[in-house]
C-alpha positions as CSV (number, residue, x, y, z in Angstrom):
1,M,123.4,174.6,138.3
2,K,120.7,174.3,135.6
3,K,121.3,172.5,132.4
4,Y,120.0,173.7,129.1
5,I,116.6,172.4,127.8
6,K,116.9,170.9,124.4
7,I,114.4,171.4,121.7
8,A,116.7,169.4,119.5
9,T,119.2,166.5,119.8
10,T,122.6,168.2,120.4
11,A,122.1,170.7,123.2
12,L,122.7,170.4,126.9
13,I,119.2,170.3,128.5
14,L,117.3,172.1,131.3
15,S,115.1,169.0,131.7
16,S,116.6,165.6,131.4
17,S,113.4,164.2,130.0
18,V,112.7,166.5,127.0
19,G,112.5,163.3,124.9
20,C,114.5,160.9,122.8
21,A,116.6,161.9,119.9
22,Q,114.4,162.2,116.8
23,Q,114.8,159.4,114.4
24,H,114.4,160.0,110.6
25,V,112.2,157.4,108.9
26,S,112.8,156.5,105.3
27,A,109.8,154.1,104.7
28,Q,106.6,156.1,104.4
29,N,104.4,153.4,106.1
30,T,106.6,153.5,109.3
31,V,106.4,157.2,110.0
32,I,104.3,156.7,113.2
33,P,106.4,154.7,115.7
34,E,104.8,151.6,117.2
35,Q,105.1,153.1,120.7
36,T,103.1,156.2,119.8
37,K,99.6,155.9,121.3
38,Q,98.5,159.6,121.2
39,L,98.3,161.9,118.2
40,V,97.5,165.6,118.1
41,V,96.2,166.3,114.5
42,V,96.0,169.8,113.2
43,I,94.2,170.2,109.8
44,A,94.2,173.5,107.8
45,D,92.1,174.2,104.7
46,D,95.2,175.0,102.6
47,W,98.9,176.0,102.8
48,Q,98.0,179.7,103.2
49,T,95.4,179.7,105.9
50,T,96.1,180.9,109.4
51,Q,93.4,178.9,111.1
52,A,92.9,175.2,111.6
53,Q,91.2,172.5,113.6
54,L,92.9,170.4,116.3
55,Y,91.9,166.7,116.9
56,R,93.1,164.3,119.5
57,F,93.4,160.6,118.9
58,E,94.3,157.5,120.9
59,Q,95.5,154.1,119.6
60,S,93.2,151.2,120.5
61,E,92.9,147.6,119.4
62,S,90.6,148.8,116.6
63,G,92.9,151.6,115.5
64,W,92.9,155.3,116.0
65,Q,89.9,156.7,118.0
66,Q,89.1,160.4,118.4
67,V,89.1,161.7,122.0
68,G,86.7,164.6,122.8
69,D,85.7,167.4,120.4
70,N,87.9,169.1,117.9
71,Y,88.7,172.8,118.5
72,S,90.0,175.9,116.8
73,V,93.7,176.8,116.7
74,V,95.7,179.5,114.9
75,L,98.8,178.9,112.8
76,G,101.6,181.1,111.5
77,R,100.8,184.5,109.9
78,T,101.6,183.1,106.5
79,G,100.3,179.6,106.9
80,L,102.2,176.4,106.6
81,A,105.4,175.0,105.0
82,W,107.1,171.6,105.3
83,G,109.1,171.2,108.4
84,I,111.8,168.8,109.5
85,G,110.3,166.0,111.6
86,L,109.7,162.2,111.6
87,H,108.1,162.3,108.1
88,P,110.2,161.7,104.9
89,E,111.6,164.8,103.2
90,Q,108.9,166.4,101.0
91,G,109.0,168.5,97.9
92,G,107.5,172.0,98.0
93,L,108.0,175.0,100.2
94,Q,110.2,174.4,103.2
95,K,110.0,176.1,106.6
96,Q,112.7,178.8,107.0
97,E,113.6,181.1,109.9
98,G,111.4,184.2,110.0
99,D,109.0,183.2,107.3
100,G,105.9,183.3,109.5
101,K,105.0,179.7,108.7
102,A,104.1,176.9,111.0
103,P,105.9,173.6,110.1
104,A,103.8,170.9,108.4
105,G,104.6,167.2,108.9
106,I,104.9,164.8,111.9
107,F,106.7,165.9,115.0
108,E,107.5,164.6,118.4
109,L,106.1,166.6,121.3
110,G,108.6,167.4,124.0
111,T,108.6,169.3,127.3
112,A,105.6,171.3,128.6
113,F,106.6,174.7,129.8
114,G,105.1,177.8,131.4
115,Y,105.1,180.5,134.0
116,L,103.6,178.4,136.8
117,D,105.4,176.2,139.3
118,S,103.5,173.2,137.9
119,L,100.8,172.1,135.5
120,Q,98.3,169.3,135.3
121,T,100.0,167.1,132.7
122,N,101.8,163.8,132.3
123,L,104.4,165.5,130.1
124,T,107.7,166.6,131.7
125,Y,107.2,170.2,132.8
126,Q,109.7,173.0,133.1
127,G,108.8,176.3,134.7
128,M,110.4,179.2,132.9
129,T,112.3,182.0,134.5
130,A,113.5,185.5,133.4
131,N,116.8,183.8,132.4
132,D,115.2,181.4,129.9
133,Y,115.4,182.1,126.2
134,C,114.9,180.2,123.0
135,I,117.6,181.2,120.4
136,D,116.2,182.2,117.0
137,V,119.4,183.9,115.9
138,K,120.8,182.4,112.7
139,G,124.5,181.5,113.1
140,S,124.3,181.1,116.8
141,P,125.8,177.9,118.3
142,F,122.6,177.7,120.4
143,Y,120.2,178.0,117.4
144,N,116.8,176.3,118.1
145,Q,117.7,175.6,121.7
146,L,116.2,176.7,125.0
147,V,119.0,178.1,127.1
148,D,119.5,179.7,130.5
149,K,121.2,183.1,130.3
150,S,122.8,182.7,133.7
151,V,124.6,179.6,132.3
152,V,125.4,180.7,128.7
153,G,125.9,184.4,129.3
154,D,124.3,187.7,128.0
155,T,126.2,187.5,124.7
156,A,124.7,184.1,123.8
157,V,121.1,185.4,124.0
158,K,121.8,188.8,122.4
159,G,119.4,189.4,119.5
160,S,117.0,186.6,120.4
161,S,113.3,187.6,120.3
162,E,112.2,184.5,122.1
163,W,112.3,185.3,125.8
164,M,110.3,182.5,127.5
165,R,108.9,184.8,130.2
166,R,106.8,187.0,127.9
167,D,104.8,188.2,130.8
168,I,107.9,190.0,132.0
169,Y,109.4,191.2,128.7
170,S,106.3,191.5,126.4
171,Q,103.5,191.9,129.0
172,D,101.5,189.0,127.5
173,N,100.6,185.4,128.6
174,L,101.2,183.6,125.3
175,Y,103.8,181.3,126.9
176,K,102.0,180.9,130.3
177,K,101.3,177.3,129.2
178,G,102.9,175.6,126.2
179,I,104.5,172.5,124.7
180,V,107.7,172.2,122.7
181,V,107.2,170.9,119.2
182,K,110.4,169.1,118.1
183,H,110.8,170.6,114.7
184,N,114.4,170.8,113.2
185,S,115.8,168.6,116.0
186,E,119.3,168.6,114.4
187,N,119.3,172.5,114.7
188,I,120.0,173.1,111.0
189,D,120.8,176.8,110.8
190,G,118.0,178.9,109.3
191,A,115.6,176.0,109.0
192,G,113.2,177.3,111.6
193,S,113.4,177.5,115.4
194,C,111.5,177.7,118.6
195,I,108.3,176.0,117.5
196,F,105.7,175.6,120.2
197,M,102.1,175.1,121.0
198,H,101.0,177.9,123.2
199,L,98.1,180.3,124.1
200,W,96.6,182.5,121.5
201,R,96.0,186.3,121.5
202,A,92.6,185.7,119.8
203,Q,91.1,183.5,117.1
204,N,91.9,186.1,114.4
205,K,95.5,186.7,115.6
206,P,98.0,184.3,114.0
207,T,101.4,183.5,115.4
208,A,105.0,183.8,114.1
209,G,105.1,180.1,113.3
210,C,103.6,178.2,116.2
211,T,100.2,176.7,116.9
212,A,98.1,178.5,119.4
213,M,94.8,178.0,121.2
214,T,92.6,179.1,124.1
215,E,93.9,178.5,127.7
216,Q,90.9,176.2,128.3
217,N,91.8,174.0,125.3
218,M,95.5,174.0,126.2
219,D,94.5,172.8,129.7
220,S,92.5,169.9,128.2
221,L,95.4,169.1,125.9
222,L,98.0,169.1,128.6
223,A,95.9,167.0,131.0
224,W,95.4,164.4,128.2
225,L,99.0,164.1,127.0
226,D,101.2,161.5,128.5
227,K,104.9,161.1,127.7
228,K,104.5,157.3,128.2
229,N,102.4,157.3,125.1
230,A,105.1,158.9,123.0
231,P,102.7,161.6,121.6
232,L,103.2,163.2,118.2
233,M,101.8,166.2,116.4
234,V,100.6,165.9,112.8
235,S,100.0,169.2,111.1
236,L,98.9,169.3,107.4
237,P,96.6,171.0,104.9
238,K,93.6,168.8,104.4
239,Q,94.5,167.8,100.8
240,Q,97.9,166.6,101.9
241,Y,96.4,164.9,104.9
242,A,94.1,162.9,102.6
243,Q,97.0,162.0,100.4
244,K,99.2,160.8,103.3
245,Q,96.5,159.2,105.4
246,V,96.9,155.6,104.2
247,V,100.7,155.5,103.6
248,W,101.4,157.2,106.9
249,N,98.7,155.3,108.9
250,L,97.0,158.5,110.0
251,P,93.5,158.6,111.6
252,S,90.3,159.2,109.6
253,I,89.0,162.7,110.1
254,K,85.2,162.9,110.4
């Protein structure tokens, strides 16, 4: 019998290696854990923009070094708002369910997922089936969790708009290849759910709150990421990135 995948820290899981429970960090200069050797950095012009640039960095003896070229991604249809991740709680607009905003902050990257039997990646991979849903229904005991309908039943997935086999239900390939972004790992009801990196419709087509890119760039990202390097995603407007760079020990963006 399948187990549930967990985006967060309290669900049963489909894959036993989704990742460790998220730890909240109170000291600002210890936001990036020592074991993290890979960073995916997404920089937007401001809080409202729907487009951004993605950079990849690896930790070396001399500090963070950029890997390859940066490339374009799209964000939520209404921009960014602070999410719940490894970063200390921030003032300002907070991510909420259905607000169309991608979460800003620092987040663990979890399981890779998709329609295929396998992908070229050193992340844990879970192939999705027609029974797999992410629950975005406020008040659900499975809120912000990936579940198997054959295990939890039809009632548990009723009302969810996040069927993971979009090629079957929505006739698109947005979730053909993707990565779980571990936002709201404690599954706080209404604080935002089902945050992924996935394929985009087009460069001028924002998402409902995820970060999306071309399939070619997703392939490069997946091939580079390695769960042994405890990869994180940093997503911020450029002004906030400049403010946090030193205190959060973030890479310099050239």
